[in-house]
C-alpha positions in Angstrom: 75.0 -97.9 20.4 71.8 -95.7 21.4 70.2 -96.4 24.3 67.0 -95.5 26.3 66.4 -96.5 30.1 69.4 -98.9 29.8 67.6 -100.7 27.0 69.8 -101.2 23.6 66.9 -99.5 20.7 68.3 -102.1 18.3 67.5 -104.6 20.6 63.9 -103.2 20.6 62.7 -103.9 16.6 60.1 -101.9 15.0 57.1 -103.5 17.4 59.6 -102.5 20.2 60.0 -98.7 19.0 55.8 -98.2 18.1 55.4 -99.5 21.6 57.9 -96.5 23.3 56.4 -93.9 20.5 52.8 -95.1 22.3 53.7 -95.5 25.6 55.6 -92.0 25.4 52.4 -90.1 24.1 49.9 -92.2 26.6 52.5 -90.6 29.2 52.7 -87.0 27.7 56.6 -87.4 27.1 55.5 -87.3 22.9 53.0 -84.9 21.2 52.6 -82.8 18.3 54.2 -79.8 18.7 50.9 -78.3 16.7 49.2 -79.3 20.4 51.8 -78.2 22.3 51.9 -74.3 20.4 47.9 -74.6 21.1 48.4 -75.4 25.0 51.1 -73.0 25.8 49.1 -69.9 23.5 46.2 -71.1 26.0 48.0 -70.9 29.2 49.3 -67.6 28.1 46.0 -66.4 27.7 45.4 -67.4 31.0 48.3 -65.7 32.5 47.5 -62.3 30.6 44.0 -62.5 32.3 45.0 -63.6 35.5 47.9 -60.3 35.5 45.2 -58.1 34.4 43.0 -58.8 37.3 46.1 -58.7 40.4 46.5 -55.0 38.3 42.5 -54.8 38.7 43.2 -55.8 42.5 46.0 -54.2 43.9 44.9 -50.8 42.7 41.2 -51.5 44.5 43.6 -52.4 47.4 45.2 -49.5 47.2 42.2 -46.6 46.8 40.8 -48.9 50.1 44.3 -48.5 52.0 43.7 -45.2 52.0 40.0 -44.4 52.7 40.9 -46.9 55.1 43.8 -44.7 56.9 41.9 -41.4 56.4 38.6 -43.1 58.5 41.0 -44.4 61.1 42.7 -41.4 61.8 39.0 -39.5 61.7 37.6 -42.3 64.6 41.2 -41.9 66.9 40.6 -37.5 66.7 37.1 -38.2 67.2 37.7 -40.3 70.5 40.2 -38.2 71.8 38.2 -35.2 71.4 34.9 -36.7 73.4 37.3 -38.5 75.6 39.6 -35.8 77.8 41.1 -38.4 79.9 42.9 -39.5 76.8 46.4 -37.7 75.8 46.1 -34.9 73.7 42.1 -34.4 74.5 41.7 -31.2 74.1 38.1 -29.7 74.0 
């Protein structure tokens, strides 16, 4: 005999089974297949869009890092030239 949550299904009767089905639908444990496919499709679209945005963000960060490194090197060279007491400072 099948049991659900410790209760034999045959003991529930028709009204008990209908109540159980309604309860499962209300708590989200039982949804129609078409609704599930729809929700999964929407979530997949969101994931694809977020992955696209993350790719753009990574590209922008890479471009910014290279220019920041160049700026930092330039500033260090300017400082070393203008401050003769620093090591490596030649005029």
